[in-house]
C-alpha positions as CSV (number, residue, x, y, z in Angstrom):
1,M,150.3,112.7,111.9
2,K,147.9,114.3,114.1
3,Q,144.1,113.9,113.3
4,T,143.0,117.6,112.4
5,G,140.5,119.2,114.3
6,K,137.3,120.7,112.8
7,C,136.6,124.2,112.8
8,D,133.9,125.4,114.7
9,K,132.0,127.2,112.0
10,I,129.9,124.6,109.8
11,N,129.2,125.3,106.2
12,Y,125.6,123.2,105.6
13,M,125.1,121.0,102.8
14,D,123.5,122.5,99.5
15,I,120.8,120.0,98.8
16,G,120.1,121.5,95.2
17,R,123.6,120.1,94.2
18,L,121.9,116.5,94.6
19,Q,119.6,114.7,92.6
20,Q,116.7,112.8,94.4
21,Q,116.5,108.8,93.3
22,S,114.0,107.8,96.2
23,E,112.6,109.2,99.2
24,T,115.8,108.6,101.3
25,R,118.5,108.1,98.0
26,W,120.2,111.1,96.7
27,M,123.1,111.0,93.9
28,L,125.7,113.7,93.0
29,P,126.6,112.6,89.3
30,P,130.0,112.2,88.2
31,S,131.8,115.1,86.8
32,G,135.4,116.4,86.9
33,R,138.0,113.5,87.8
34,M,135.4,111.5,89.6
35,R,134.9,107.9,88.4
36,T,131.6,107.2,89.9
37,P,128.7,109.1,91.3
38,T,128.3,109.9,94.9
39,I,125.1,108.3,96.8
40,L,124.2,109.9,100.3
41,Y,121.0,107.8,102.0
42,A,119.3,110.8,104.3
43,S,116.0,112.8,104.8
44,P,115.9,116.3,103.5
45,E,116.2,117.4,107.1
46,L,119.2,115.0,107.8
47,I,120.8,116.5,104.5
48,R,120.7,119.8,105.5
49,A,122.1,119.0,108.9
50,M,125.3,117.7,107.3
51,D,128.5,119.8,106.5
52,A,129.3,120.7,103.1
53,K,132.6,118.7,103.8
54,V,131.1,115.5,103.4
55,L,129.9,115.8,99.7
56,E,133.4,117.3,99.2
57,Q,135.1,114.2,100.6
58,L,132.6,111.7,98.7
59,T,133.7,113.2,95.6
60,N,137.1,113.3,96.4
61,I,136.5,109.5,97.4
62,A,134.8,108.9,93.9
63,A,138.1,109.8,92.2
64,L,140.4,107.2,93.5
65,P,141.4,104.4,91.2
66,G,139.3,101.1,91.0
67,I,136.3,102.4,93.2
68,E,133.5,100.5,92.3
69,T,129.8,101.5,91.9
70,A,129.8,104.8,93.9
71,A,131.3,106.5,97.3
72,F,128.5,106.1,99.9
73,A,127.2,108.0,102.9
74,M,124.9,107.0,105.6
75,P,122.6,108.8,107.4
76,D,124.6,109.5,110.2
77,A,127.4,111.0,108.3
78,H,129.6,114.0,109.6
79,W,133.0,115.1,108.2
80,G,135.7,113.2,109.2
81,Y,139.4,112.3,108.5
82,G,139.9,111.6,105.1
83,F,136.5,109.6,104.5
84,P,133.5,111.4,106.3
85,I,132.5,109.6,109.4
86,G,129.4,107.3,107.8
87,G,131.4,107.0,104.5
88,V,131.7,103.5,102.5
89,A,133.8,102.5,99.5
90,A,134.7,99.5,97.5
91,F,137.7,98.9,95.4
92,D,138.9,96.5,93.2
93,A,142.4,95.2,93.3
94,E,142.3,93.7,89.7
95,A,141.5,97.2,88.5
96,G,144.0,99.1,90.5
97,G,142.0,99.9,93.5
98,V,143.4,101.3,96.3
99,V,143.6,101.2,100.1
100,S,143.4,104.2,102.3
101,A,144.2,104.8,105.6
102,G,141.8,107.7,105.6
103,G,139.1,105.4,104.9
104,V,139.2,103.1,108.1
105,G,139.8,105.9,110.6
106,F,142.7,106.5,113.4
107,D,140.4,104.2,115.8
108,I,140.9,100.8,113.9
109,S,137.9,98.3,114.6
110,C,136.1,100.7,117.0
111,G,132.8,98.8,117.1
112,V,130.0,97.7,119.5
113,R,129.5,94.3,121.1
114,T,126.0,93.9,123.1
115,M,125.5,91.2,125.5
116,L,122.4,89.5,127.2
117,T,121.9,89.8,131.1
118,G,118.4,88.2,131.4
119,L,117.7,90.9,134.3
120,L,114.5,92.5,134.5
121,A,115.0,96.6,134.6
122,E,113.7,97.0,138.1
123,E,116.1,94.4,139.7
124,V,118.8,96.8,138.2
125,R,117.3,100.0,139.0
126,A,117.0,98.7,142.8
127,R,121.1,98.5,142.6
128,Q,121.8,100.9,139.9
129,H,124.1,103.1,142.0
130,K,126.0,100.3,143.0
131,L,126.3,98.7,139.7
132,A,127.6,102.0,138.1
133,D,130.3,102.3,141.0
134,A,131.1,98.8,140.4
135,L,131.3,98.8,136.6
136,F,133.2,102.1,136.8
137,Y,135.9,100.7,139.2
138,A,136.5,97.6,137.2
139,I,136.9,99.2,133.7
140,P,139.6,101.3,133.3
141,S,138.5,104.4,131.2
142,G,139.9,108.0,130.1
143,I,142.9,109.1,128.6
144,G,145.7,106.9,129.0
145,S,144.0,104.7,130.8
146,T,145.6,101.4,132.0
147,G,144.7,97.8,132.8
148,A,146.0,94.9,134.8
149,I,147.4,92.9,131.7
150,R,150.9,93.8,130.9
151,L,151.8,92.2,127.3
152,T,155.3,90.9,126.2
153,R,156.7,91.0,123.0
154,P,155.2,87.2,122.0
155,E,152.0,88.2,123.7
156,T,151.5,90.9,121.9
157,D,152.3,89.0,118.7
158,R,149.7,86.4,119.7
159,M,147.1,88.9,120.4
160,L,147.5,90.5,117.2
161,V,146.8,87.5,115.2
162,E,144.4,85.5,117.2
163,G,142.5,88.7,118.6
164,A,139.4,87.5,121.1
165,R,140.7,83.7,121.0
166,W,143.8,84.6,122.4
167,A,142.0,86.9,125.6
168,I,139.5,83.6,125.9
169,Q,143.0,81.6,126.4
170,R,143.9,84.0,129.0
171,G,140.4,83.5,130.5
172,Y,138.8,85.9,129.6
173,G,135.5,84.8,128.4
174,L,133.8,81.6,127.0
175,P,134.9,79.9,123.6
176,R,131.2,80.2,122.5
177,D,131.8,84.0,122.6
178,L,133.6,83.5,119.0
179,E,130.5,82.3,117.4
180,R,129.1,85.5,117.9
181,I,131.7,87.9,116.7
182,E,132.4,89.2,113.7
183,Y,135.6,87.1,111.5
184,R,134.8,84.9,114.6
185,G,137.0,86.7,116.9
186,E,140.0,86.6,114.5
187,M,140.1,88.6,111.5
188,P,142.5,86.4,109.2
189,D,146.0,87.5,107.5
190,A,147.0,89.7,110.3
191,A,150.5,90.9,109.9
192,P,152.4,91.7,113.3
193,E,155.7,91.9,111.5
194,H,154.0,95.7,110.1
195,I,153.2,97.1,113.7
196,S,156.0,99.2,114.7
197,E,157.8,99.3,118.2
198,Q,156.2,102.4,119.1
199,A,152.9,101.0,118.7
200,R,153.5,97.9,120.7
201,K,155.1,100.2,123.4
202,R,151.5,102.1,123.5
203,Q,149.4,99.6,123.9
204,Q,151.6,97.0,126.1
205,D,149.3,98.5,129.3
206,E,146.2,99.2,127.7
207,M,144.3,96.0,127.1
208,G,141.1,95.9,128.9
209,T,140.5,99.5,128.9
210,L,137.8,101.7,127.1
211,G,139.7,104.7,126.1
212,S,138.4,108.0,125.8
213,G,136.4,110.3,123.5
214,N,132.9,108.6,122.4
215,H,133.9,105.4,123.9
216,Y,131.5,104.1,126.5
217,L,129.8,101.4,128.1
218,E,126.5,101.3,128.6
219,V,123.9,99.6,130.8
220,Q,120.5,99.4,128.7
221,E,117.0,98.5,128.9
222,V,115.1,97.2,126.0
223,V,112.3,99.7,125.8
224,E,110.5,98.4,122.5
225,V,110.5,96.0,120.2
226,F,109.6,96.3,116.8
227,D,110.1,92.6,115.2
228,P,109.1,90.4,117.5
229,A,110.3,87.2,115.9
230,T,113.7,88.4,115.4
231,A,113.8,90.0,118.8
232,A,113.2,86.3,120.0
233,V,115.7,84.9,118.0
234,F,118.2,87.8,119.1
235,G,117.1,87.1,122.8
236,L,116.0,90.8,123.4
237,R,112.7,91.0,125.4
238,E,111.0,94.2,126.2
239,G,111.9,95.3,129.8
240,E,115.1,93.1,129.9
241,I,118.4,94.6,130.6
242,V,121.5,94.3,128.0
243,V,125.2,95.8,128.3
244,S,126.6,97.4,125.1
245,I,130.4,98.1,125.0
246,H,131.9,100.7,122.1
247,C,135.5,100.8,122.1
248,G,138.4,99.9,119.6
249,S,142.2,99.1,119.3
250,R,143.1,102.0,121.5
251,A,146.4,103.6,121.1
252,L,147.8,100.8,118.6
253,G,145.0,101.5,116.2
254,H,145.8,105.0,116.3
255,Q,149.5,104.8,116.1
256,V,148.8,102.2,113.0
257,A,146.6,104.9,111.5
258,T,149.3,107.9,111.9
259,E,152.3,106.0,110.6
260,Y,150.2,104.5,107.4
261,A,148.8,107.9,106.6
262,R,152.3,109.4,106.4
263,L,153.5,106.2,104.4
264,M,150.9,106.5,102.3
265,L,151.3,110.4,101.0
266,K,154.6,109.0,99.6
267,A,153.0,105.8,98.4
268,A,150.3,108.0,96.3
269,H,153.7,110.0,94.6
270,T,155.5,107.0,94.0
271,H,152.4,105.0,92.3
272,G,151.3,108.2,90.5
273,I,147.9,108.7,92.2
274,P,146.7,112.3,92.3
275,I,145.8,113.5,95.6
276,T,143.6,116.6,96.2
277,D,143.2,115.8,99.7
278,P,146.4,114.5,102.2
279,E,144.0,112.9,104.6
280,L,142.7,110.7,101.8
281,A,146.2,109.3,100.6
282,C,146.2,105.9,99.5
283,A,148.2,103.2,98.1
284,P,147.3,100.3,95.3
285,I,145.9,97.6,97.0
286,N,148.3,95.0,95.6
287,S,151.4,97.5,96.4
288,R,154.0,96.8,99.1
289,E,152.7,99.5,101.1
290,G,148.8,98.3,100.5
291,E,149.8,95.0,101.5
292,A,151.8,96.2,104.6
293,Y,148.8,98.5,105.8
294,L,146.1,95.7,105.3
295,G,148.3,93.4,107.4
296,A,148.6,96.0,110.1
297,M,145.1,97.1,110.2
298,R,144.1,93.5,110.6
299,A,146.4,93.0,113.3
300,A,144.8,96.2,114.9
301,A,141.4,95.0,114.9
302,N,142.5,91.8,116.5
303,C,143.5,94.2,118.9
304,A,140.2,95.5,119.4
305,L,138.5,92.3,119.1
306,A,140.7,91.3,122.0
307,N,140.1,94.4,123.9
308,R,136.1,94.1,124.0
309,Q,136.6,90.7,124.8
310,I,138.6,91.4,128.1
311,I,136.1,94.3,128.9
312,A,133.2,91.8,128.3
313,S,134.7,89.2,130.8
314,L,134.9,91.9,133.4
315,V,131.7,93.2,132.9
316,R,130.4,89.5,133.8
317,D,132.8,89.5,137.0
318,T,131.0,92.6,137.9
319,F,127.2,91.8,137.3
320,N,128.0,88.5,139.2
321,R,129.6,90.5,142.3
322,V,126.5,92.7,142.6
323,F,123.7,90.1,141.6
324,G,125.2,86.7,142.4
325,K,125.8,84.1,139.4
326,I,124.1,85.2,136.2
327,D,125.1,84.5,132.7
328,L,125.7,87.1,130.4
329,P,125.8,85.5,126.6
330,L,127.0,87.5,123.7
331,L,124.3,88.8,121.1
332,Y,127.0,90.0,118.4
333,D,130.0,92.2,118.3
334,V,130.6,93.9,114.9
335,S,133.3,96.7,113.9
336,H,132.2,99.9,112.3
337,N,135.8,101.2,111.2
338,I,137.3,98.6,108.9
339,C,138.6,97.6,105.4
340,S,137.4,94.2,104.8
341,E,137.9,91.9,101.7
342,E,134.5,90.8,100.4
343,E,132.7,89.3,97.5
344,H,129.9,91.2,96.3
345,R,127.8,90.8,93.2
346,I,128.1,93.3,90.5
347,G,125.7,92.9,87.3
348,D,126.7,89.6,86.3
349,Q,129.8,89.4,87.7
350,V,130.9,88.5,91.4
351,K,134.0,90.5,92.4
352,R,136.3,90.4,95.5
353,L,136.3,93.9,96.9
354,F,138.1,95.7,99.1
355,V,135.0,97.6,101.4
356,H,136.1,100.5,103.6
357,R,133.6,101.3,106.1
358,K,134.4,104.3,108.2
359,G,131.6,104.6,110.8
360,A,129.4,102.5,108.8
361,T,128.2,99.0,110.1
362,R,128.5,95.9,108.1
363,A,124.5,94.8,107.7
364,L,124.7,91.0,106.3
365,G,121.4,89.5,105.1
366,P,119.8,85.9,105.9
367,G,121.7,83.4,104.3
368,H,124.8,84.9,104.5
369,K,127.5,82.4,104.7
370,S,129.4,84.3,107.6
371,L,126.4,84.2,109.8
372,P,126.0,81.7,112.6
373,P,123.0,79.0,112.1
374,E,120.9,80.8,114.4
375,F,121.1,84.3,112.5
376,Q,121.0,82.6,109.2
377,T,116.9,83.6,109.0
378,T,117.1,87.0,110.4
379,G,120.2,88.6,109.1
380,Q,122.8,89.8,111.3
381,P,122.5,91.7,114.2
382,V,123.5,95.5,113.2
383,L,124.2,97.6,116.8
384,I,123.6,101.1,116.4
385,G,124.8,103.4,119.1
386,G,123.0,106.5,120.3
387,T,124.0,109.1,122.9
388,M,124.2,108.8,126.5
389,G,120.8,110.4,127.2
390,T,118.3,109.0,124.4
391,A,118.9,105.7,122.7
392,S,120.4,103.1,121.0
393,Y,118.8,100.6,118.6
394,V,119.6,97.0,117.8
395,L,118.8,96.4,113.9
396,A,118.9,93.3,111.3
397,G,120.6,93.2,108.2
398,I,118.4,92.5,105.1
399,H,119.8,92.1,101.8
400,S,121.2,88.7,100.9
401,E,124.2,88.4,98.0
402,A,121.1,88.1,95.1
403,S,119.1,90.9,96.6
404,E,121.0,94.0,97.2
405,R,120.2,95.6,94.4
406,V,118.5,99.2,92.8
407,N,118.7,98.0,89.6
408,A,120.8,95.9,87.4
409,N,124.1,98.0,88.0
410,E,123.6,99.8,91.0
411,T,124.0,98.2,94.6
412,L,122.8,99.6,97.8
413,S,125.9,100.0,100.0
414,F,127.6,97.0,100.2
415,R,125.8,95.6,102.6
416,S,126.3,98.5,105.2
417,A,124.4,100.6,107.4
418,C,124.7,103.5,109.7
419,H,126.7,103.1,112.8
420,G,125.2,105.6,115.6
421,A,123.5,109.1,115.7
422,G,126.3,111.0,113.8
423,R,127.9,114.3,115.5
424,R,126.0,118.0,114.4
425,M,128.5,119.8,116.2
426,S,132.5,119.5,117.3
427,R,133.8,118.5,120.5
428,S,135.2,121.7,120.6
429,Q,131.4,123.1,120.0
430,A,129.9,121.0,122.6
431,A,132.4,121.8,125.6
432,K,131.7,125.7,124.8
433,Q,128.2,125.0,124.9
434,W,127.8,122.8,128.2
435,Q,129.4,121.9,131.4
436,G,130.4,118.0,131.9
437,R,129.0,118.6,135.7
438,D,125.6,119.7,134.5
439,V,125.1,117.3,131.9
440,V,125.6,114.5,134.5
441,K,123.2,116.1,136.9
442,R,120.3,117.0,134.3
443,L,120.6,113.1,133.2
444,E,120.3,111.9,136.8
445,L,117.0,113.6,137.0
446,S,116.0,111.3,134.1
447,N,117.2,108.2,136.3
448,I,120.4,107.6,133.7
449,L,123.6,107.6,136.1
450,I,127.0,108.9,134.1
451,R,130.5,107.8,135.3
452,S,133.3,109.4,134.0
453,A,136.9,110.1,134.6
454,S,136.4,113.3,132.6
455,A,133.9,116.1,132.9
456,R,135.1,117.7,129.6
457,S,134.6,114.4,128.3
458,V,131.1,114.2,129.1
459,A,130.6,118.0,127.7
460,E,132.0,116.8,124.4
461,E,129.8,114.2,124.4
462,A,126.5,115.6,125.3
463,P,123.4,114.3,124.2
464,G,122.9,117.6,122.2
465,A,126.2,117.5,120.4
466,Y,124.4,114.5,118.2
467,K,121.8,114.1,115.4
468,D,119.0,112.4,116.8
469,V,119.7,109.0,116.4
470,S,115.7,107.7,116.2
471,D,115.8,110.1,112.8
472,V,118.9,108.2,111.6
473,V,117.4,104.9,112.3
474,E,114.4,105.6,110.3
475,V,116.2,106.6,107.5
476,T,118.1,103.7,107.6
477,E,115.0,101.6,107.5
478,R,113.6,103.3,105.1
479,S,116.7,103.4,102.9
480,R,116.5,99.4,103.3
481,L,119.7,99.3,104.5
482,A,118.8,97.4,107.7
483,R,115.1,96.8,109.5
484,K,114.5,98.1,112.9
485,V,114.3,95.1,116.0
486,A,114.8,96.7,119.5
487,K,115.0,100.0,121.0
488,L,117.1,100.3,124.2
489,A,117.6,103.3,127.0
490,P,120.3,104.0,128.8
491,L,120.2,103.4,132.7
492,I,124.1,103.6,133.5
493,C,126.8,105.0,131.1
494,I,130.4,104.8,131.8
495,K,132.3,107.4,129.6
496,G,135.9,107.1,128.4
């Protein structure tokens, strides 16, 4: 199944259809087949800039069996495959809840990893061109890019189960890295037996590669600190340099999503689930098909965690060659395309829910048992990617299990936040409006160096193709989904 392209003409959302519940929270009440309302977190300006398909997709999600509370959209939401990008929905297996490949996406466990360098911005600017070239040479990028690792079948199985730990055992990184990775680098209950031979074959040469599209590696300066106490715990200091890596499970994840989207079309029919949108095909969580997909998805997530671990090691090696021996400790690594089994308090009950986050970042609050000790008082680092010409942000989770309430019967977003700027035009529109070489030249005038294997990819990811990430982050904070800690500005961007 091919991920469908989106038409160039955008029909924008009618804000008049929504009920405003607060400054930034908007609701569409249930009607027709909907089992729950839909909730959007956005400013009026962001809503008017959203395509109407976002609301259509949310209403389809709200009609699925076993959905809990509401179908949510983050401030960066835009039309995607099945779920909108920026969509969040949780399902209760005990109430007949479902899992959907379209609720996770094709780039399974795509996420962001941010590393600290301790270097001052002026130190990096003095060697900016040398570092940009060295990183571009060291980290393979672009469509079909391949790395130095060649996976055998036994090695593939180990990687799919052990994730980042497998990469560390092969010499890519340090055991301490695991403490700063979601799931400690290894998503549990992965089932490699549900990964096809085609998916394995497509991945055998792609470990340690960025890929294409919106994937990137950025060298960034901390240009503003909003919460000095939390920034100190995170190791973020104004004027210092960090490195952020944004990529996922590469060809393997895409193949898993493709195969299971097809399988779920049949499963929905078999289990009597009415589907208005084939892209939202699903299967009961407790069904044979649902369990197979979850096992395969978790294995693909471990592929992504291993992939980012390898890239991080290549980044460390490159910085050591350019600047001498320095340490690049990990701040955090978190996914934004995943279905995670979690506990959430709903009214007087604690329920085990399967939370789909499609272009949305987990944002655990202070005291959560999944966080390492150093983040118990601050909440989880929430890593928000921007565009190669603007900024990125580090946020922190706010809500603990007991506090993530609007009232007795409503949850904010199952402890989720935005994940980036969010597109405001399609890739094909962007490629018609900009030339990649011109984008590179314009950014270089702003002292931002771009290295990419594809001029078209640069055009598709031009800063103007995205919403203003600062607007998205402001709304995220005003909605109390997460709070601002620091702003990062790019110096170097290696584009997929």
